[in-house]
C-alpha positions as CSV (number, residue, x, y, z in Angstrom):
1,X,0.0,0.0,0.0
2,X,1.3,3.5,-0.8
3,X,1.9,6.0,1.9
4,X,-0.1,9.2,2.0
5,X,3.1,11.1,1.0
6,X,3.7,9.1,-2.0
7,X,0.0,9.4,-3.0
8,X,0.1,13.4,-2.7
9,X,3.5,13.3,-4.5
10,X,2.1,11.2,-7.4
11,X,-0.9,13.4,-7.9
12,X,1.2,16.7,-7.7
13,X,3.5,15.2,-10.4
14,X,0.7,14.2,-12.6
15,X,-0.8,17.6,-12.3
16,X,2.7,19.1,-13.1
17,X,3.0,17.0,-16.1
18,X,-0.5,17.5,-17.5
19,X,0.2,21.2,-17.2
20,X,3.2,21.0,-19.3
21,X,1.2,20.8,-22.6
22,X,-0.1,23.9,-24.0
23,X,-3.8,24.0,-23.8
24,X,-5.9,24.5,-27.0
25,X,-7.9,27.2,-25.2
26,X,-6.9,29.4,-22.3
27,X,-9.2,27.8,-19.7
28,X,-9.3,24.1,-20.9
29,X,-6.6,21.4,-20.9
30,X,-6.2,19.1,-23.9
31,X,-8.5,16.1,-23.8
32,X,-6.0,13.4,-23.0
33,X,-4.8,15.4,-20.0
34,X,-8.4,16.1,-18.8
35,X,-9.0,12.2,-19.1
36,X,-5.8,11.3,-17.2
37,X,-6.5,13.7,-14.4
38,X,-10.2,12.8,-14.0
39,X,-9.3,9.1,-13.9
40,X,-6.8,9.8,-11.2
41,X,-9.4,11.8,-9.3
42,X,-11.8,8.8,-9.4
43,X,-9.0,6.6,-8.0
44,X,-9.0,8.9,-4.9
45,X,-12.7,8.2,-4.2
46,X,-12.8,5.7,-1.5
47,X,-16.5,4.9,-2.3
48,X,-15.9,4.3,-6.0
49,X,-16.5,0.5,-5.9
50,X,-19.7,1.2,-3.9
51,X,-20.9,3.8,-6.4
52,X,-20.3,1.8,-9.6
53,X,-20.5,-1.8,-10.8
54,X,-17.9,-3.8,-12.1
55,X,-16.8,-1.2,-14.7
56,X,-16.1,2.6,-14.1
57,X,-18.5,4.3,-16.6
58,X,-17.8,7.8,-17.5
59,X,-20.8,9.6,-19.2
60,X,-19.9,12.8,-21.0
61,X,-22.9,15.1,-21.3
62,X,-23.0,17.4,-24.3
63,X,-25.7,19.8,-25.3
64,X,-27.8,17.8,-27.8
65,X,-27.8,19.8,-31.2
66,X,-24.8,22.0,-30.4
67,X,-22.2,21.0,-32.7
68,X,-19.2,22.5,-30.8
69,X,-20.4,20.8,-27.5
70,X,-20.8,17.5,-29.2
71,X,-17.3,17.7,-30.8
72,X,-15.7,18.6,-27.5
73,X,-17.4,15.5,-25.9
74,X,-16.5,13.4,-28.9
75,X,-12.9,14.5,-28.7
76,X,-12.7,13.7,-24.8
77,X,-14.4,10.3,-25.3
78,X,-11.5,9.5,-27.6
79,X,-9.0,10.7,-25.0
80,X,-10.8,8.5,-22.3
81,X,-10.8,5.5,-24.7
82,X,-7.2,5.9,-25.3
83,X,-6.2,6.4,-21.6
84,X,-8.4,3.6,-20.7
85,X,-6.3,1.2,-22.8
86,X,-3.3,2.0,-20.6
87,X,-4.8,2.3,-17.0
88,X,-7.6,0.9,-14.9
89,X,-9.3,2.7,-11.9
90,X,-9.3,0.8,-8.6
91,X,-8.7,-2.4,-10.7
92,X,-11.7,-1.9,-12.8
93,X,-11.9,-1.3,-16.5
94,X,-13.2,2.1,-18.0
95,X,-16.2,2.5,-20.2
96,X,-17.0,5.8,-21.8
97,X,-20.2,7.3,-23.5
98,X,-21.4,10.5,-25.0
99,X,-24.9,11.6,-24.0
100,X,-26.7,14.3,-25.8
101,X,-28.6,16.3,-23.2
102,X,-31.7,18.4,-23.8
103,X,-32.8,18.6,-20.2
104,X,-32.5,16.8,-16.9
105,X,-35.1,14.2,-17.8
106,X,-32.9,12.6,-20.4
107,X,-30.1,12.6,-17.9
108,X,-32.3,11.1,-15.3
109,X,-33.3,8.2,-17.7
110,X,-29.6,7.5,-18.6
111,X,-28.4,7.4,-15.0
112,X,-31.5,5.4,-13.9
113,X,-30.7,2.8,-16.4
114,X,-27.2,2.0,-15.3
115,X,-24.7,3.5,-12.7
116,X,-22.2,6.0,-13.7
117,X,-19.0,6.8,-11.7
118,X,-18.4,10.1,-13.4
119,X,-20.6,12.7,-15.3
120,X,-18.6,15.2,-17.1
121,X,-20.7,18.2,-18.0
122,X,-19.8,20.3,-21.0
123,X,-19.6,24.0,-20.6
124,X,-22.5,24.5,-23.1
125,X,-24.7,23.0,-20.3
126,X,-23.6,25.5,-17.7
127,X,-27.0,27.0,-17.2
128,X,-28.4,23.5,-16.4
129,X,-25.7,22.6,-13.9
130,X,-27.9,22.8,-10.9
131,X,-30.6,20.5,-12.1
132,X,-28.0,18.3,-13.7
133,X,-26.2,18.1,-10.4
134,X,-29.4,17.1,-8.6
135,X,-29.8,14.2,-10.9
136,X,-26.4,13.1,-10.6
137,X,-26.7,13.3,-6.7
138,X,-29.8,11.0,-6.9
139,X,-27.8,8.4,-8.8
140,X,-24.5,8.6,-7.1
141,X,-22.4,10.0,-10.0
142,X,-19.5,12.2,-9.3
143,X,-19.9,15.4,-11.4
144,X,-17.0,17.2,-13.2
145,X,-16.3,19.9,-15.8
146,X,-13.4,21.8,-17.3
147,X,-13.6,25.1,-15.3
148,X,-13.7,26.5,-11.8
149,X,-16.9,28.2,-12.7
150,X,-18.6,24.9,-13.2
151,X,-17.8,23.8,-9.8
152,X,-18.9,27.1,-8.3
153,X,-22.2,26.4,-10.1
154,X,-22.7,23.0,-8.4
155,X,-20.4,20.4,-9.9
156,X,-17.9,18.7,-7.7
157,X,-14.6,18.6,-9.6
158,X,-13.0,20.4,-12.4
159,X,-9.7,20.0,-14.2
160,X,-8.6,23.1,-15.9
161,X,-5.7,25.1,-17.3
162,X,-4.2,28.3,-15.5
163,X,-1.1,30.1,-16.4
164,X,0.2,27.0,-18.4
165,X,-0.4,24.6,-15.6
166,X,-3.1,22.1,-14.7
167,X,-5.3,22.5,-11.7
168,X,-7.7,20.4,-10.0
169,X,-10.8,22.2,-8.4
170,X,-13.0,20.4,-5.9
171,X,-16.1,21.2,-3.8
172,X,-15.9,18.6,-1.0
173,X,-19.5,19.3,-0.1
174,X,-20.9,18.6,-3.6
175,X,-18.8,15.5,-3.7
176,X,-20.1,14.2,-0.5
177,X,-23.6,14.8,-1.7
178,X,-22.9,12.7,-4.9
179,X,-21.8,9.8,-2.6
180,X,-18.0,10.2,-3.1
181,X,-15.5,10.1,-0.3
182,X,-12.5,11.9,-1.7
183,X,-9.1,11.2,0.1
184,X,-7.5,14.0,1.8
185,X,-4.4,13.3,-0.3
186,X,-6.4,14.7,-3.3
187,X,-7.8,17.7,-1.2
188,X,-4.3,18.5,-0.4
189,X,-3.2,19.5,-3.8
190,X,-6.8,20.8,-5.1
191,X,-8.0,24.2,-5.0
192,X,-11.1,23.9,-2.7
193,X,-14.3,25.6,-3.5
194,X,-16.6,26.1,-0.2
195,X,-20.4,26.0,-0.4
């Protein structure tokens, strides 16, 4: 078993490595870096195996009919698929799906059909974050996005780029409401958003 110091050092090194790639847009990490960091965040959830089945399912929510949002989700899905060929999370394989979202009812139906460990919400759905977060909480899915603003709006986690480095932003209160128990080693290197 790894020590707490080793876990903190490992996550800090991963954040530093992810920050070494110039982001495509000022506030967003490249998709591969987002996927790596988000899977690492899931590994720090002590309740992960209770919240998911035999597979770690990642649902990428894009605004249905919004071409840019759908393209971002498809790009991120490709990155998750690539990374999942190299890593597992808590000994479990990773499965990824893109979901076009028009409203919370569609998300409710999807999460009710099968458990999701992570729900990544595209920025085009920012106005719907409060209602999407409520759905995720009912189904025990950890929510994530690509900006601090999305965490401030109600998501649990964001991985973003700031001044050419990667940052992990966490709302511990939101994560607990979604059924996650994030290790303090993760919280030690994250930016914390208080309720």
